[in-house]
Each structure stands twice: as structure tokens, then as C-alpha cells.
VOFIPA-710391 format. One record per residue (C-alpha): z, x, y negated; chain; residue in one letter. Coordinates in Angstrom, 3 decimals, decimal comma, padded with zeros to 6 digits. Example, Ala and Ser with C-alpha at 12.3 -4.5 7.8 and 13.67 -1.06 7.14 Angstrom:
<lobas>
(loba (007,800 012,300 004,500) "A" "A") (loba (007,140 013,670 001,060) "A" "S") 
</lobas>
This chain:
<lobas>
(loba (-010,833 -019,913 -003,828) "A" "E") (loba (-009,015 -017,217 -001,800) "A" "A") (loba (-011,068 -017,547 001,443) "A" "V") (loba (-013,491 -014,482 001,923) "A" "W") (loba (-016,911 -015,179 003,348) "A" "D") (loba (-018,613 -012,376 005,558) "A" "E") (loba (-020,039 -010,505 002,641) "A" "H") (loba (-016,635 -010,363 000,999) "A" "A") (loba (-015,034 -008,971 004,182) "A" "L") (loba (-017,599 -006,456 004,361) "A" "A") (loba (-017,214 -005,180 000,766) "A" "T") (loba (-013,481 -005,180 001,605) "A" "H") (loba (-013,950 -002,875 004,665) "A" "R") (loba (-016,135 -000,548 002,690) "A" "R") (loba (-013,662 -000,195 -000,057) "A" "A") (loba (-010,937 000,409 002,430) "A" "S") (loba (-012,733 003,278 004,117) "A" "E") (loba (-013,612 004,905 000,714) "A" "A") (loba (-009,984 004,699 -000,175) "A" "L") (loba (-008,654 006,268 002,976) "A" "Y") (loba (-011,168 009,254 002,221) "A" "R") (loba (-009,930 009,628 -001,221) "A" "V") (loba (-006,280 009,581 000,202) "A" "K") (loba (-007,096 012,136 002,684) "A" "D") (loba (-008,648 014,447 -000,091) "A" "R") (loba (-005,665 014,027 -002,332) "A" "A") (loba (-003,326 015,223 000,334) "A" "F") (loba (-005,666 018,039 001,071) "A" "E") (loba (-005,707 018,963 -002,528) "A" "A") (loba (-001,926 019,115 -002,681) "A" "I") (loba (-001,715 021,198 000,411) "A" "A") (loba (-004,428 023,708 -000,896) "A" "G") (loba (-002,685 024,156 -004,261) "A" "R") (loba (000,706 024,730 -002,562) "A" "L") (loba (-000,741 027,069 -000,095) "A" "H") (loba (-002,288 029,146 -002,804) "A" "G") (loba (000,700 029,259 -004,833) "A" "G") (loba (-000,953 027,157 -007,720) "A" "E") (loba (000,897 024,350 -009,642) "A" "A") (loba (-000,431 020,605 -009,643) "A" "M") (loba (000,878 017,707 -011,728) "A" "T") (loba (000,999 014,139 -010,694) "A" "E") (loba (-001,455 013,376 -013,613) "A" "Y") (loba (-003,855 016,083 -012,547) "A" "A") (loba (-004,212 014,794 -009,196) "A" "L") (loba (-004,319 011,366 -010,421) "A" "Q") (loba (-007,227 012,299 -012,647) "A" "Q") (loba (-009,141 013,869 -009,671) "A" "Q") (loba (-008,549 010,858 -007,478) "A" "M") (loba (-010,073 008,889 -010,347) "A" "A") (loba (-013,124 011,105 -010,257) "A" "G") (loba (-013,337 010,585 -006,361) "A" "W") (loba (-013,441 006,843 -007,102) "A" "F") (loba (-016,496 007,281 -009,209) "A" "E") (loba (-018,202 009,359 -006,422) "A" "E") (loba (-017,263 006,883 -003,920) "A" "E") (loba (-018,689 003,864 -006,151) "A" "G") (loba (-015,182 002,273 -006,548) "A" "L") (loba (-014,022 000,104 -009,351) "A" "L") (loba (-010,402 -000,244 -010,155) "A" "S") (loba (-008,315 -001,960 -012,903) "A" "D") (loba (-005,979 001,084 -012,941) "A" "S") (loba (-005,762 004,831 -012,179) "A" "T") (loba (-003,896 005,433 -008,792) "A" "P") (loba (-000,292 006,150 -008,474) "A" "V") (loba (000,822 009,592 -007,825) "A" "V") (loba (004,606 009,742 -007,684) "A" "A") (loba (006,610 012,803 -006,474) "A" "A") (loba (010,147 012,778 -005,373) "A" "Q") (loba (012,463 010,766 -007,846) "A" "E") (loba (009,439 009,289 -009,409) "A" "N") (loba (008,562 007,599 -006,199) "A" "A") (loba (011,867 005,829 -006,493) "A" "G") (loba (010,331 003,572 -009,225) "A" "D") (loba (008,098 001,070 -007,711) "A" "P") (loba (006,352 000,640 -011,123) "A" "H") (loba (005,649 004,370 -011,964) "A" "Y") (loba (002,445 005,396 -013,035) "A" "L") (loba (001,879 008,934 -014,461) "A" "P") (loba (-000,075 009,629 -017,575) "A" "N") (loba (-000,765 012,699 -019,711) "A" "E") (loba (002,802 012,631 -021,252) "A" "R") (loba (004,861 011,316 -018,284) "A" "R") (loba (004,246 013,697 -015,448) "A" "T") (loba (005,860 016,436 -013,151) "A" "R") (loba (004,807 019,052 -010,904) "A" "H") (loba (004,441 018,664 -007,266) "A" "I") (loba (006,652 021,310 -005,616) "A" "G") (loba (007,312 022,349 -001,927) "A" "A") (loba (009,605 020,378 000,112) "A" "N") (loba (008,985 017,190 -001,804) "A" "E") (loba (007,970 013,637 -000,940) "A" "L") (loba (004,683 012,395 -002,565) "A" "V") (loba (003,615 008,802 -002,685) "A" "L") (loba (-000,007 007,783 -003,257) "A" "L") (loba (-001,005 004,193 -004,157) "A" "D") (loba (-004,597 003,375 -004,609) "A" "L") (loba (-006,561 000,121 -004,977) "A" "W") (loba (-010,182 -000,504 -005,660) "A" "A") (loba (-013,300 -002,746 -004,908) "A" "K") (loba (-016,952 -001,853 -004,729) "A" "R") (loba (-018,574 -001,385 -008,175) "A" "K") (loba (-021,548 -003,609 -009,156) "A" "G") (loba (-020,948 -006,352 -006,856) "A" "D") (loba (-019,385 -009,425 -008,490) "A" "P") (loba (-018,401 -010,756 -005,166) "A" "R") (loba (-016,640 -007,632 -004,059) "A" "A") (loba (-012,934 -007,942 -003,172) "A" "V") (loba (-010,166 -005,283 -003,436) "A" "Y") (loba (-008,519 -002,901 -000,780) "A" "A") (loba (-005,048 -001,486 -001,690) "A" "D") (loba (-003,231 001,142 000,290) "A" "I") (loba (-000,083 003,264 000,033) "A" "T") (loba (000,804 006,353 001,864) "A" "W") (loba (003,581 009,004 001,470) "A" "V") (loba (003,654 012,581 002,539) "A" "G") (loba (005,915 015,543 002,534) "A" "F") (loba (005,063 018,996 001,185) "A" "T") (loba (007,063 020,886 003,785) "A" "G") (loba (007,787 021,622 007,521) "A" "Q") (loba (010,898 019,417 007,900) "A" "N") (loba (011,382 015,928 006,483) "A" "V") (loba (015,032 015,482 005,329) "A" "P") (loba (016,856 012,972 007,483) "A" "D") (loba (017,310 010,577 004,730) "A" "E") (loba (013,782 010,228 004,120) "A" "M") (loba (012,853 010,023 007,754) "A" "G") (loba (015,409 007,237 008,423) "A" "R") (loba (014,019 005,237 005,374) "A" "A") (loba (010,496 005,720 006,428) "A" "F") (loba (011,149 004,752 010,025) "A" "E") (loba (012,774 001,480 008,652) "A" "A") (loba (009,683 000,674 006,473) "A" "I") (loba (007,401 001,177 009,368) "A" "R") (loba (009,235 -000,992 011,758) "A" "L") (loba (009,486 -003,664 009,054) "A" "A") (loba (005,624 -003,416 008,403) "A" "R") (loba (004,943 -003,596 012,055) "A" "D") (loba (007,371 -006,752 012,280) "A" "A") (loba (005,434 -008,547 009,466) "A" "A") (loba (001,988 -007,542 010,811) "A" "A") (loba (003,013 -008,804 014,304) "A" "G") (loba (004,232 -011,999 013,102) "A" "L") (loba (000,944 -012,702 011,280) "A" "V") (loba (-001,142 -011,619 014,346) "A" "Q") (loba (000,987 -014,004 016,624) "A" "E") (loba (000,435 -016,774 014,220) "A" "S") (loba (-003,367 -016,422 014,283) "A" "A") (loba (-003,481 -015,857 017,876) "A" "R") (loba (-001,361 -019,036 018,686) "A" "D") (loba (-002,850 -021,077 015,561) "A" "R") (loba (000,873 -021,336 014,497) "A" "R") (loba (001,634 -022,519 010,995) "A" "D") (loba (002,985 -019,528 008,866) "A" "L") (loba (004,064 -019,537 005,301) "A" "R") (loba (004,065 -016,465 002,858) "A" "G") (loba (007,843 -016,245 002,582) "A" "W") (loba (008,245 -016,015 006,363) "A" "Q") (loba (006,127 -012,937 006,600) "A" "V") (loba (008,278 -011,507 003,841) "A" "D") (loba (011,500 -012,429 005,803) "A" "R") (loba (010,276 -010,764 008,909) "A" "A") (loba (010,099 -007,409 006,989) "A" "A") (loba (013,260 -007,850 004,933) "A" "R") (loba (015,308 -008,829 007,994) "A" "N") (loba (014,411 -005,277 009,495) "A" "V") (loba (015,274 -003,470 006,435) "A" "L") (loba (018,609 -005,501 005,934) "A" "E") (loba (019,640 -004,919 009,564) "A" "R") (loba (018,934 -001,111 009,008) "A" "A") (loba (021,511 -001,225 006,064) "A" "G") (loba (018,854 -000,957 003,215) "A" "F") (loba (019,083 -004,417 001,829) "A" "G") (loba (019,982 -003,332 -001,734) "A" "E") (loba (017,194 -000,828 -001,648) "A" "R") (loba (014,504 -003,424 -001,521) "A" "I") (loba (013,012 -004,068 -005,003) "A" "L") (loba (009,851 -006,166 -004,541) "A" "H") (loba (008,064 -008,673 -002,124) "A" "R") (loba (006,534 -007,541 001,193) "A" "T") (loba (002,821 -008,165 000,118) "A" "G") (loba (000,396 -009,911 -002,081) "A" "H") (loba (-002,874 -011,639 -001,640) "A" "N") (loba (-006,277 -009,552 -002,274) "A" "L") (loba (-009,200 -011,159 -003,894) "A" "G") (loba (-011,714 -010,127 -006,736) "A" "R") (loba (-008,531 -009,286 -008,525) "A" "D") (loba (-006,165 -006,902 -006,765) "A" "V") (loba (-003,473 -009,585 -006,923) "A" "H") (loba (-005,423 -012,491 -005,855) "A" "G") (loba (-004,687 -016,144 -006,117) "A" "N") (loba (-003,804 -016,906 -002,588) "A" "G") (loba (-000,558 -016,703 -000,573) "A" "V") (loba (001,802 -013,850 -001,250) "A" "H") (loba (004,126 -012,455 001,279) "A" "M") (loba (006,965 -013,317 -000,798) "A" "D") (loba (010,618 -014,640 -000,530) "A" "D") (loba (012,162 -012,144 -002,922) "A" "F") (loba (010,376 -012,417 -006,258) "A" "E") (loba (009,526 -016,101 -005,553) "A" "S") (loba (009,653 -018,377 -002,564) "A" "H") (loba (005,818 -018,810 -001,544) "A" "D") (loba (005,636 -021,730 000,696) "A" "D") (loba (001,985 -021,841 000,940) "A" "R") (loba (000,458 -021,609 004,421) "A" "R") (loba (-001,659 -018,584 005,461) "A" "L") (loba (-005,324 -019,749 005,540) "A" "L") (loba (-008,056 -018,359 007,895) "A" "P") (loba (-010,384 -016,166 005,949) "A" "G") (loba (-007,969 -014,655 003,587) "A" "T") (loba (-006,737 -011,108 003,075) "A" "G") (loba (-003,474 -009,576 002,005) "A" "F") (loba (-001,150 -006,459 001,855) "A" "T") (loba (001,783 -005,772 003,873) "A" "I") (loba (003,834 -003,143 001,812) "A" "E") (loba (007,534 -002,787 002,415) "A" "P") (loba (009,347 -000,207 000,533) "A" "G") (loba (012,819 001,354 -000,116) "A" "L") (loba (013,886 003,054 -003,391) "A" "Y") (loba (016,496 005,436 -004,160) "A" "F") (loba (017,537 007,593 -007,098) "A" "D") (loba (016,102 010,764 -005,616) "A" "S") (loba (012,998 009,343 -003,719) "A" "F") (loba (011,177 006,250 -002,547) "A" "G") (loba (008,919 005,312 000,261) "A" "V") (loba (006,429 002,610 000,714) "A" "R") (loba (003,722 001,933 003,498) "A" "T") (loba (000,903 -000,413 002,761) "A" "E") (loba (-001,796 -001,879 004,937) "A" "I") (loba (-004,227 -004,564 004,451) "A" "N") (loba (-004,779 -007,405 006,884) "A" "M") (loba (-007,469 -010,145 007,402) "A" "F") (loba (-006,411 -013,343 008,772) "A" "Y") (loba (-009,151 -014,859 010,885) "A" "G") (loba (-009,575 -018,079 012,833) "A" "E") (loba (-008,015 -016,782 015,999) "A" "R") (loba (-007,227 -013,126 015,120) "A" "E") (loba (-005,450 -011,311 012,268) "A" "A") (loba (-006,923 -007,807 011,975) "A" "L") (loba (-005,561 -004,561 010,279) "A" "I") (loba (-008,526 -003,566 008,219) "A" "T") (loba (-007,906 000,182 008,104) "A" "G") (loba (-006,125 002,726 010,344) "A" "P") (loba (-002,528 003,000 010,358) "A" "V") 
</lobas>
């Protein structure tokens, strides 16, 4: 059920490309507003992004996440008309967006998360946290790529541990609040293997032809960081399906 055919992979790639365009527009909108001295709320940007989804022909089960500063410290935060804040200068902004191609019952999701900073100098604490999740992401992705290349058995929990080990060695073990990744399918959380040894112990084997996220994050009282990429696990090669 979780295995993609060539058509599904193509729909995923098109959705991914569109999400990256929306992400870029969102960061440009923030920069433009701040440069012009105009205020922008998380909710206002979220609604703009939802409009860009329509322009791109995307369908999602939710509006995107726009989380500034302390709100990014909540991995389940989602702004709405009543719960939102202004995005100010010298603040971290997290964008999490997921969607699939509209009008295609065989389309599968793409799902990405990026963070930016609305100033010239990123605070050391944020920089250290982001560097840790970047290294954790790359460790997990590297393990997946080695497994595909060597045709070596790999389980979902092992991918999670590869990322978590990096974060724990960096001293951030208590700031991990969710698994490293989830399966992607016709639903954003598909029925295949999850990269999980935190919320559960997923002992299922990664199957060729499946796609999933790698998304380590760290969460603090004043901010949070997450980096999320998508991977496709092929017969002899595992691919990152969007730019990093």
C-alpha cells in the first residue's frame, strides 16, 4: 500500500517544487513587510500561503504552520484568527507546509519545514540548535542512503536513533519532543514505515518505492527549530526529493 509507482513519485516531485516556491514567497513577504516598516501576523501570512496553494494547484488537509519565536517552541502550534502574534525584527520564523496535487486521486504528499531569522545576526543559542538538527538530519539521511546503496536491511527506529544520537551528544536530548519522520502517501501521514523510536518503536523495514520525511527538531521556551526534507527510497538509491 505504501509503495509509490512512477506516477505517484512524479506527483510528489511536482508538489515538492510548488511547496518550495510557496516557502520562498513567504520569506520574501516577511522581508518586504519588515523592510517597509509594516506589521505582519502569523495568521495573515498563513492565509497568504493558503492562497498561493490555490494558485499552485495544491491540496492540503490543513493550512500551513507559521510560528514566530516562542510559538516555534511548540511543535504542534498552528495559528488561527484568534491565536496569532506579530512577526517582528530579530525573530526566528518557522514555516511548515504540506500538500499534494489537486484533482489527482493518486497524488501523494510532500511536506517541508524551514526556519529563517528576521535580522542580520542569528543568536548563538539558535545557531547551535540549528546546527545540531542539521547534523542530525544529515546523519539520518546518510544512513538511509547507505542502506539503499548497499541493499542493507534498515528499520524505521534505526533512522530515528541515528538522528537522536546526534542531538543527544550535542546535549539537547531533553529538547526532543517528537519522532524523526513519518511516511508520506495519499495522506500526509501515510501507512508505511515511520522514522520512530520515540513515540513508538517502528520495527518495520524500509521498502523500496516508499517516501517519507526526515524532520528532527529542538524545542525551547523562547524558540524552536526544525528542518524537514523528503526522501524516496529506491531499489539502489535513496533520493532527497527537494533542495536542502
